C-alpha positions in Angstrom: 121.2 87.0 103.8 122.2 90.7 103.9 118.9 91.5 105.5 119.5 89.0 108.4 123.0 90.4 108.8 121.8 94.0 109.0 119.1 93.1 111.5 121.5 91.1 113.6 124.0 94.0 113.6 121.4 96.6 114.7 120.1 94.2 117.3 123.6 93.6 118.7 124.4 97.4 118.8 121.1 98.0 120.6 121.9 95.2 123.1 125.4 96.5 123.7 124.1 100.0 124.5 121.3 98.6 126.7 123.9 96.6 128.7 125.9 99.8 129.2 122.7 101.6 130.2 123.2 104.1 127.4 119.5 104.6 126.8 119.8 107.2 124.1 122.0 105.1 121.8 120.0 102.0 122.6 116.8 103.7 121.6 118.5 105.0 118.4 119.5 101.5 117.3 116.1 100.1 118.4 114.3 102.7 116.2 116.7 102.0 113.3 115.9 98.3 113.7 112.2 99.0 113.8 112.5 101.2 110.7 114.5 98.6 108.9 112.0 95.8 109.7 109.2 98.0 108.4 111.1 98.8 105.2 111.6 95.1 104.4 108.0 94.3 105.1 108.4 92.6 108.5 105.3 94.1 110.1 103.7 91.6 112.4 106.6 89.2 113.2 108.0 88.0 116.5 111.2 90.0 115.8 109.2 93.2 115.4 107.1 92.5 118.5 110.3 91.8 120.5 111.9 95.1 119.3 108.7 96.9 120.2 108.8 95.3 123.7 112.5 96.4 124.2 111.5 100.0 123.1 108.7 100.0 125.6 111.1 98.9 128.4 113.5 101.7 127.5 110.8 104.3 127.5 109.6 103.0 130.9 113.2 103.5 132.2 113.1 107.0 130.8 109.7 107.6 132.4 108.1 108.3 129.0 105.0 106.3 129.8 102.9 107.5 126.8 105.5 106.2 124.4 105.9 103.0 126.4 102.2 102.3 126.3 102.1 102.7 122.5 104.8 100.1 122.1 103.2 97.7 124.6 99.9 98.0 122.8 101.7 97.1 119.6 103.3 94.1 121.2 99.9 92.9 122.4 98.4 93.4 118.9 101.2 91.5 117.2 101.0 88.7 119.7 97.3 88.3 118.9 98.1 88.1 115.2 100.9 85.6 115.8 98.6 83.3 117.8 99.3 81.0 120.7 102.7 79.4 120.9 105.4 79.3 123.7 107.5 82.1 122.2 104.5 84.5 121.9 103.2 83.5 125.4 106.6 84.4 126.9 106.8 87.7 125.1 103.2 88.5 126.0 103.8 87.7 129.7 107.0 89.8 129.7 105.1 92.7 128.2 102.5 92.4 130.9 105.2 92.7 133.6 106.4 95.9 131.7 102.8 97.2 131.6 102.6 96.6 135.3 105.8 98.6 135.7 104.3 101.4 133.5 101.3 101.5 135.9 103.7 101.6 138.9 105.5 104.5 137.3 102.3 106.5 136.9 101.2 105.8 140.5 98.4 103.4 139.4 99.5 100.7 141.9 96.2 98.9 141.9 96.2 98.4 138.2 99.8 97.3 138.4 98.9 94.7 141.0 96.1 93.4 138.8 98.5 93.1 135.9 101.1 91.2 138.0 98.3 88.9 139.1 97.4 88.3 135.5 101.0 87.4 134.8 101.0 84.9 137.7 97.8 83.3 136.4 99.1 82.9 132.8 102.6 81.7 133.0 101.8 78.0 132.7 103.2 76.1 129.8 106.4 78.2 129.6 109.9 76.8 130.0 110.9 76.7 133.6 113.7 79.3 133.3 111.3 81.8 131.6 108.7 81.1 134.2 111.2 81.9 137.0 112.1 85.2 135.5 108.5 86.2 135.2 107.8 85.1 138.8 110.8 87.2 140.0 109.5 90.3 138.2 105.9 89.9 139.4 106.7 89.0 143.0 109.5 91.7 143.3 107.2 94.4 142.0 104.3 93.3 144.2 106.3 93.3 147.3 107.6 96.8 146.5 104.1 98.1 146.1 102.9 96.5 149.4 106.0 97.9 151.1 105.2 101.4 149.8 101.6 100.9 151.0 102.8 99.8 154.5 100.8 96.6 154.0 103.1 94.4 156.1 101.1 91.1 155.7 101.2 91.2 151.9 104.7 92.6 151.8 105.9 89.6 153.8 103.9 87.2 151.7 105.4 88.4 148.4 108.9 89.1 149.6 109.0 85.5 150.8 107.8 84.3 147.4 110.3 86.6 145.7 113.2 85.4 147.8 112.3 81.7 147.3 112.2 82.0 143.6 115.2 84.5 143.3 117.3 82.3 145.5 116.5 79.3 143.4 117.2 81.2 140.2 120.2 83.4 141.1 121.7 81.6 144.2 121.5 82.7 147.8 124.7 84.7 147.6 123.6 86.7 144.6 123.7 90.5 144.9 120.1 90.7 143.8 118.9 88.4 146.6 121.2 89.9 149.2 120.1 93.5 148.4 116.4 92.5 149.0 117.4 90.9 152.3 119.1 94.1 153.4 116.3 96.3 152.2 113.6 94.2 154.0 115.7 94.2 157.2 115.8 98.0 157.1 112.0 98.1 156.8 111.3 95.6 159.5 
């Protein structure tokens, strides 16, 4: 019971600092959680994979793509060990979106597009809410890449898909949806 309490405390501290965008402290508590999980023998569990995924996301935000890749590779390995189930499929799909973001950050846009297409092809059998979040991530990133490439046809294709899904998920008056409308209006 103490083990669960300590894990929950470290996770809550990490989450609070992530929410505040205090990356250094979030990473500190993520690493402590990772170390704690290793000490108690939780090596290839969903919790460890999820912690590794969150670490990868933080390193992507900090543009430390080498560290992010290490953690994303670990997530993929652990998901393979855990086998096919809805929880693992969701984590794996989210890690693919993050891997696409890693490729975007290293100017490997074609690889990023391939990863986002992989996400779109493999999100079946997930709960609807999780599927929507993954669609928003993939479509949003794809439309950004096509905008950067000045590929207007594909930009319009994916911004429409993004806006349809994001409006359904967040509501049409959401700041996330409205900012995309304004950004695209500036481009057009």
